[in-house]
N, C-alpha and C positions, 0 to 999 in steps of 0.2 A: 662418676668417679673423677676426682680431681687430684692433681699432683702437687707436690711442693713447688715453689718457684724454681725456674730452670737452674738458677745458680746453686740450689740445694740438692738437685737431683744427682744421683751417682753417675760418674762418667764411665762410659764403656772403654776400658783400657785397650789401647792399640787401635782405636777407630779413627784417630786423627788423620785427616787428609787435606792436602793443600789444593787451593784453587789454581787452575791453569787456564790462561787465556781470558778473554773478556766475555762475561755473561751477557746474553741477549735479553734476559728478563727472567722473572720467576716461573717455575713450573706451574701450570694452571692447577688450582686447588682440586678440581674434579678429575684430573688425569689419573687413571688407574695404573698402579705400579705393583709389580710383583717383586718380592725379595725373599731371601733365605735367612732364617734365624738359626744359629748354631748354639746348642745347649752344652753345658758342662758335662763331663763324664761322671757317671755314678761312682767311679773309682778314680781316685786322684792319680794313680800310676798309669802310664801308657801300656797298651797291650804288648805282650812279648813278641819280638820279631821272630817269625818262623824262618827256618832255613833247612835246606836239604840235609837229612841226617840227624835232625833234632830229635831228642827223646820224645817230645810231645808232638802230637799231630797239629796241623794247621787248624785254626779256629774256623768254624762255620760262621756265617753271618749271624745266625741266632745266638751262638755261643759268645761271639764278640759283643753283641748287644746286651746279653745278660750280665757280662762281666765288666764291659767298658762303655756301653752305650748310654743313652739318656735314661734317667730314672723315670718310671711312669708318673710319679708324683710331680716331677718337674714339668713333664709334658702337659699334665692336667692343669697345673697352675698357669702355664703360659697360654694354653688354649682358652681357658676361662677369661683371662685378662684381655686377650685379643678380641674375643667375642664381645666383651663389654665395651670395647673401643670401636666397634664396627669394622674390624679387620677380619677378613675371611681366611680360614686355614684351608689351603688347597689340598695339601697332604702332609703327612709327617712320617718320619722314619726313625724309630728309636735307635736301631743299631748304629746309624751314622749320625745321630743326634741332630737331624735337620728338620726344620719346620718351614714349609713353603707357604708364603702368605700373599694376599692381595688386598690392597686398600687404596683409597684415594691419596693423592699427594698430601692433602691437608691432614688427613688422619695419621699417615705415617710420619710426616714431619713433626706433628704434635707428639706422637707416641715416642719418637726417638730423638727429639730435640734437634732436628736437621733443618738446615736452610738450603732448599733445593733451587738451583738455578739452571737455566737452559744455556747451552753452548753449541756453536756450530761444529760439526764434525770436521776432522782434518781433510776428508775427501770432498768437502763442500756439499755433501748430500745428506740432508736431514740434520737433526739435532740430538745431542746427548744431554743427559742430566748430570749435573755436577753439584757436589757439596763441598764445603770446606769446614775445617775445625773438627772437633770430636763430637761423637754422639753421646747422648745421655739416656738414662733408662728410668722408667718408673721404679720406685723403691721396691715394688713386689718382684721385679725381675733382677734386681741386683744380686750378682753371684750365680744366677741361673743361666744367664745368657753370656756367651763368650764372643759372639760375632753377630753383626747384622750386615748382610752383604746384598748389594744390588740396588741400593738407593741411588748411588752414583753408578751410571752405566757406561762411563767412558771405556773404550777398549783397554783390556788389561794386558794382553800379550800379543806377540807377533810370531808368525811362522818362521822357523829356523831353516829356510830354504834359500838357495842362491842359484840362479839360472846361469848356465855357461854362456860365454860369448860365442857367436856363430863360428868363430875361427878355431874353436877348441880342437885339439888334435888327438885326444885320447878319451875314450869313454868305455864303460863296461855295462853289460847286462848284470843284474843283481846276482845271478847264478855264477857268473865269472868271478865276481868278488868273493862269493862264498867258497869257490874252488881255490882261489888264491890264498885264502885264509885257512884252507884245509878243514872246513866245517865237517863235523862227523855226519855219517849217513843218517838220513831221517827225512820225513816229509811232514811232520807235525800231526800225524794221525792221533785223534783223540784229544787234541789241544784246542784251546780257544784263545785268540789274540784280540784284545780290545784296543781300539785306536781312538784317541781323543782328538776331535777337530772343533775349532772355534770359528768355522766359516767354510764356505765352498761346498763342493759336492762331487759326486762321481756318477757316471753313466755306465750301466752294465755292459753296453756294447763296446765301450772303450776297454773294459777289463777283459771281455771275451776276445777281442782282437789282440790285445797285448799278450795275454797268456798263451793264446794259440800260436803267436809268433815265437814264443819260447819253447813250444812243444809241450805245453802243460795244459791240463784241464783247469778252467777257472776255479779258484777256491770258492767256497760258499761265503758270500759277503752280504751282511745285513746292515741296514742303516737304522739307528735308534735315535729317537728324538728326546732331547733334554731341554726343559724349560721353554718349550715351543719352537726351538730351532729345528730345521729340517735339512735333508739332503737336497741342496739346490745347485746343480752343476751348471756350467756354461756361463757363469757370471764373472769369474776372475781367473782366467787360465794362467796368467803370469803371477798369481799370488796364491790365494786360498785353494783354488782348484788344483793347482800344481802341488801344493802340500798334500792334499787328500789323496790324489792319484799316486804320488811318490810313496806315501806311507803304505797304501794298500798293495801297490805293485812290488815294492821291495819285500815286505813281510810275506806277501802271498807267494812270491817266487821262491823264497827260502823255505817256507813251510806250506806248500800248496794244499795239503790235506787237512790243514787246520781250519776251524771256523773263525771267520774274521767278523767282528761286530764293530761298526764305526759309530761312535757316539757324537752327534752333532749338538753343540750347545752354543749359546750366545757368547761372544767374546767380552765377558764381564767377569768380575771376581766371583760372583755367585754362580755364573754359568760354568766356570772352570771347576770350582769345588763340587758342584752338583754333578758334573759329568764324571769326574773321577770316582766319586762316591757311588753313583749309579752303576758304573762299570764294575766296581769292586764287589758290590753286593748282588750282582746279577747271578742268575742261574742258567747254565753252569758257571762256577767260579772260573774266571779267566786264568790261564797260565801266566800271561804277561799283559801289561798295559803299556802301550807306546805313546809317548807324549813328545811332540815336535814343536810345541809352542812354549814360549817363555818370555821373561822380562827380567831386567836387572833387579836384584834383591831389594834395593831401596826404592823401587817403583811400585811396591806393594804396601798396603797398610799392614801393620803388624797383625791385625786380626785376620785379614785375608790370608796372609802368609802362614800364620799358625794353623788356620783351618785347613788349608790345602796340605800342609805338612802332616797334619794329623790324619787326614783322609788317606794319604799315601802310606802312613804308618799302619793304619787299619788294614789296608790292602796287603801289606807285607805280612801282617799277623795272620791273614787268611791264606798265606802261601803264594801270593802273587808277586811276580817280579815286575817292578815299575821302571821302565827305561825312559830316560829323559834327555833331550838334546841339550848340550852344554853351551850353546850359543855360537854365533857366527861373526862376532865382532871383536875377537881377541880378548886380551885381559881387561880391556876397558868396558866391554859389554855395552856398547852404544852410548856410553857416557864419558865423562872425563875422569881421570884417575884410574883406580883399579876396582873392578867389581866382578862378582860372580853372578851367573844367571840362575834364576829360580823358575821352576821347581827342581832343576838339576842339583841345586845345592842342598836340597833336603837330604839328611843322612839316610833316609829310608829309600831314596831313589838311586838307581844305577845311573850315574852321570856319564854321558856318552860324548866324548870329544872327537876331533877330526884329524885326519892325516891326508897327505898327498901320496897316492899309491901309483907306482909305475911297474909294469911287468912286461916280460917277453914270454908269450905263450902262457904256460901255467906256472911260470917262475917269477917271483917278485924280484925286480932288479934294484929298486930303491923305495924307501918309505920314510918320509920326514913329517914333521909337524906341518899341518895345513896353515899357510900364511901367504896370502897373495899380496903382501905389502900394502894393505889398505885399499887396493883397487877392487878386489873381489871377495874380501872377507878373510877371516882367520878363526881358528878354533877358540872357543871360550875356555876359560880355565883360571883358577886362582884359589884363594882361600876365603871362605865365607866370612863376612863380617857379622853374621847373625847366629849361625849354628856352631855349636861347640864341636871339637874334634871327636868323632865317633870312635868307639873302642877298637873297631876293626882297622882303623888307620893309625893307631897309637904308635906303632913301630915303623911306619912307612916313610918317615922323614918329611912330613908336611911342614913347610916353613911358617914363620910368623906372619900374621896379618900385615898388610901394608901399613906402615907407620905405627905399628903397635908392638908390644912385647909379648903378646899372646898369640896362640894359633887357633885354628878352627877347622871346620870341615873342608877338606881339600877336594877340588873339582878339576878334572873329571876322574872317574874310576877306570874307565876303559876307553878305547877308541876304535875307529875304523875309517876307511876311505870317506872323505867328505869334500875334497877340493872339487869345485865345479869343472876345473880344467882337467880332471881325471874322473869325471862324474859318472852318473848312472843314466842309462838309456831308459826313458819312460815315455808313456803315451798320455798326453793331457788334452782333453777336449778335442780328440781326433788328430792332434799334432804330435809327431815324434820330436822329442827334445831331450836335452841333456841337462841334468840338474845335480847340485851338490848341496853342501851345508850339513851341519850336524843333524838336521832333520832326517837325513838318510840313515844316519848311524843308529838312531833310536829304533826304527822298525827293523833294521838289519839285526840288531842284538835281540829284539823281541822274537824274530824268527829263529835265531840261534837258540834262544832259551826254550822255544817250543820243541826244537829238535832234541835238546839236552834233556828236557823233562820227559819226552817220549822215550828216550833211551834209558833214563834213570828210573822210570816207572813211578815218579812222584813229583810234586811241585817243588820248585827251587826257592821261592821266597826271596829272602835277602841274600842274593848270590855273593855279595861282598864278603860274607862270613867265610866262604870257601876260597874266593879269589885272593883274599889278603892273608889266608892262613899261612903262618910262618914267614910273613914278609919281613924284610930288613931293609933299612934305608940304603939306597944305592945298589940293590941287588934285584935281578929279575925274579919272576915267580913262575911256577909251572903253568902250562896251558896258554900263556900269553907271550907274544914276542915284543921285547922292549924296543921302543922308538927313542933314539938318543940324539937326534939331530934336528935343529930348528928351534924357533921360539914363537910365542904368540903375543909378543910385546914386552910385558914386564917379566915374563918367565921363560926360562931356557930349558929345553929338554936335556936329559942326561940319564945315566944309568939308574935303574929302579923307577919308583913312582916319581912323577913330576906333574906340575900344574899345567902341562900342555896336552899330554896324551895319557895321563894316569899310569896304570900298570902296563899299558900297551894294547896290542891288537890280538885277535884270536890266532891260534896256530894249532897244529896237530898236538893232541894230548889234552885239549881242553875238556873233552868228555871224561877223561880219567879223573879230573878234579871232582866230578859229580858221580863217579861210578860206584862209590861205596859209602857206607856210613862211617 
């Protein structure tokens, strides 16, 4: 089988990627590469978001696939073409529209019109693959394929965790934070929390020691492998391991009777998408997915951003609440200018911002926007430059995009304590430490969602539908305490929703928001 000249092949829209750094040479032709192909939906419309109290039940994975997954004929066409090109299909999943493939660098470069180069990793250990420009497709795949992910395997995201300085004077156990926010009674019985990790690992002995110190029995924690990544603890206690242990220990403390499944995936665009899709379509369906990894919206290819956004939308259609950290570098989000962090900017994701929480005993004495003046980070937040304003935010008072006359998806939706100077006490690789960052807020809210779902007797899905119900610009909403002091750089907190802490932090009465249909 031969193709038209490269210049006549259809371009894969959204696949353009820029080269960064100096290539050390081409990827060897015989190097085996795994990648993920994402196919079009059989139905042009996205699946309906499920929310607590909706007239129709959440979709099952099978029902989602039958209505919105890949069409069997598309899967057959792609599989036949791949076989003809000497590319192996490792597995396919019609409901999530993914086909996992393996082939030589030469075969995949020819198939997708890619120029693959090697580049040294930032940490100086090993090399990554890099491509630049747009991918092209054989004419037979034009319109069938919406993304080809993983040919470029540079790191896609960073953990949203910040370690406290040794001199920090205030810290809390996760249960203290839950008590200060007056979380409703509950332990997560019957619920499953999925946690996405793109590196690091945990040791069960750490968890047993930690939860015993809290007077709790360790929750059931299972490690799941995605795209060959595994639970590997002890390699990076000040980075990825810290993220993993923080996520498990915070969610597990808040909902200790829930089952926690930690999905380890490579830190690549295909790894991220595959991890979320695998978690969402697992059995049993998780109540919540916690994501504490992210990157500025403009650091993603459009195809990768769309694929992950759609994977999150699929999760919500199945009744899952996806909690994502809003970022730790203020309104600039690790860049210049104003940016929001993705995947928290996905309209289907519950974007979780950060505060500085101070208390005396069980009483909150002050709470402001987390902003350490550039020294230790600041909560992410702003207005998406990619995603349009979702209907649930239409009356919230989201401002215009920076330098534009239009508005978009506002970030965050909610917040909680994130300042490392008022951080969380955790155990990482045998060492007691204090950490913060919006990384802590995503699992805290995931644990809260598990409690709320336990009490409500049903999945919550897109919780924004309830949290924003009746919202008005400049006005607080039930179940959340408004944070009105502080800024994250370009945005200032004030009454009602703002681009620093969203609608606010949990308070007594949040269970009432989900108590009836």
